[in-house]
C-alpha positions in Angstrom: 86.4 105.9 111.5 86.3 106.5 107.8 86.2 109.7 105.8 82.4 109.7 105.5 82.1 109.5 109.3 84.2 112.6 109.6 82.1 114.3 107.0 78.9 113.4 108.9 80.3 114.7 112.2 81.5 117.9 110.7 78.1 118.4 109.0 76.2 117.8 112.2 78.4 120.0 114.4 78.5 122.9 112.0 74.8 122.6 110.9 75.7 122.4 107.2 74.9 119.9 104.5 77.1 116.8 104.0 78.0 118.0 100.5 79.4 121.3 101.9 81.1 119.4 104.7 82.7 117.0 102.3 84.1 119.9 100.3 85.6 121.3 103.5 87.1 117.9 104.7 88.5 117.3 101.2 90.1 120.8 101.2 91.8 120.1 104.6 93.0 116.6 103.6 94.4 117.9 100.3 96.2 120.7 102.0 97.8 118.1 104.4 98.7 115.9 101.5 100.3 118.7 99.6 102.3 119.8 102.6 103.6 116.2 103.2 104.6 115.9 99.5 106.7 119.0 100.0 108.3 117.4 103.0 106.8 119.9 105.5 106.2 119.1 109.2 102.5 119.4 110.1 101.7 120.3 113.7 98.1 120.3 114.9 98.1 121.5 118.5 96.3 119.2 120.8 96.2 116.5 118.1 99.8 115.6 117.0 102.6 116.0 114.5 103.0 114.5 111.1 106.6 114.3 109.9 108.0 113.0 106.5 111.1 111.0 107.2 113.5 109.2 104.8 113.4 105.4 104.7 116.5 103.4 104.1 116.9 101.0 101.3 117.0 97.4 102.3 116.5 93.8 101.4 113.0 92.1 101.7 111.8 88.7 100.9 109.1 87.4 98.6 106.8 85.4 100.9 105.9 82.9 98.2 109.4 82.1 96.9 111.7 83.3 99.6 113.7 85.2 97.1 115.5 88.3 98.2 114.0 91.5 96.8 115.7 94.9 96.9 113.7 97.7 98.6 114.6 101.1 97.3 115.0 104.1 99.6 112.0 106.4 99.9 110.0 108.5 102.3 107.4 107.7 104.9 105.1 109.6 107.1 105.3 109.3 110.9 102.7 110.5 113.4 103.5 111.5 117.0 100.3 112.0 119.0 99.9 115.1 121.1 99.6 115.0 124.9 95.8 115.3 124.8 95.2 112.2 122.8 98.0 109.9 124.2 96.6 106.8 125.8 97.9 105.8 129.2 98.0 102.3 130.5 
């Protein structure tokens, strides 16, 4: 699903226009992005948890030349699904 799909579903469920729905979806996504930039843990009950974790530095390879390339340390976002959306086998 892409963002426009979410906008359409919110508009249909709430009985509002897609323009108003897009504003609401953008506001939620921007709030999530801002919280992640600050390194905050985001917990959405029944959905899951987003956590910003540090990523170690390392050595990668250029696939064309095979040369080693240093990868600097950074941060990455991890998602752990909630019990209600976990898939069972």
